[in-house]
C-alpha positions in Angstrom: -19.7 2.8 3.9 -15.7 2.1 5.0 -13.2 5.4 4.0 -9.3 5.1 2.9 -6.8 5.8 6.1 -4.5 8.5 5.5 -0.9 7.7 5.1 -0.4 8.9 8.9 -3.2 6.6 9.7 -1.5 3.9 8.1 1.2 4.9 9.6 0.3 5.0 13.0 -1.7 1.7 12.6 2.2 0.4 11.9 3.1 1.4 15.3 0.0 0.7 17.3 0.6 -3.1 15.8 4.2 -3.2 16.2 3.4 -1.9 20.2 5.8 1.4 20.7 8.1 3.5 18.1 11.4 1.4 19.1 9.8 -2.2 17.8 9.0 -0.7 14.8 12.1 0.7 14.5 13.7 -2.5 15.1 11.1 -4.2 12.8 12.4 -2.2 10.0 15.8 -2.0 10.7 16.2 1.6 11.8 16.5 3.5 14.3 13.8 4.8 16.5 14.7 8.4 16.4 13.9 7.8 12.1 10.7 6.3 13.3 9.8 9.3 15.6 10.8 11.5 12.6 8.1 9.7 10.8 5.5 10.3 12.8 6.0 13.8 14.1 7.7 15.2 11.0 7.2 13.6 7.6 3.6 11.9 8.7 4.5 9.3 5.8 6.7 6.4 6.1 9.7 6.0 2.3 8.0 4.0 -0.1 11.3 1.9 0.9 10.0 0.4 3.6 6.2 0.2 2.9 6.6 -3.2 1.4 8.4 -4.7 4.5 6.1 -3.1 6.7 3.0 -4.7 4.7 4.8 -8.3 5.3 5.0 -7.5 9.2 2.0 -5.5 10.1 -0.5 -6.4 7.4 -1.0 -2.8 6.7 -1.3 -2.5 2.6 1.2 -0.5 1.0 -1.4 1.4 -1.3 -2.4 3.2 2.0 0.9 3.3 3.6 2.2 5.2 0.4 -0.4 5.6 -2.3 1.5 8.3 -4.8 4.0 5.1 -5.3 1.4 2.3 -5.0 -1.7 3.3 -6.5 -4.7 1.3 -5.8 -5.7 -1.8 -8.4 -9.2 -1.0 -8.9 -10.0 3.0 -9.4 -13.4 2.2 -9.9 -15.7 3.4 -7.2 -17.4 0.4 -5.8 -20.1 2.3 -4.1 -21.2 4.5 -7.1 -22.4 2.8 -9.7 -20.6 3.0 -13.5 -18.7 6.0 -11.8 -15.0 6.1 -13.5 -12.2 7.2 -11.3 -9.0 6.5 -12.9 -8.0 8.9 -16.2 -9.4 10.0 -19.0 -7.2 9.1 -21.6 -9.1 11.3 -24.1 -8.4 14.5 -21.9 -5.6 15.2 -24.3 -7.9 15.8 -27.3 -10.2 18.0 -25.3 -7.4 20.2 -24.3 -6.1 22.0 -27.4 -8.3 25.4 -27.8 -9.8 26.6 -31.0 -7.3 28.4 -33.2 -8.2 31.8 -34.1 -8.0 33.0 -37.8 -6.9 37.1 -38.1 
């Protein structure tokens, strides 16, 4: 079963495919200390660089920033009839019954 990489794993994959922090920085038009900060402090790539990184390195934007670029398919393919999306009826169940005094 294939697992989805974390944001940090996707970022390190980009760095590995670039060959170095410096080359990743040159490809994305940022400084090397900026890439170092992504790798050591924030552990994720800012969203404005995800599309370019996807185009250059082939790492899907959904892996780099799943909070900004959600997956297109929201159904777990491994389990039949298992829905993993948003339940649009959840608001109807949230209301508590009212007490009458």
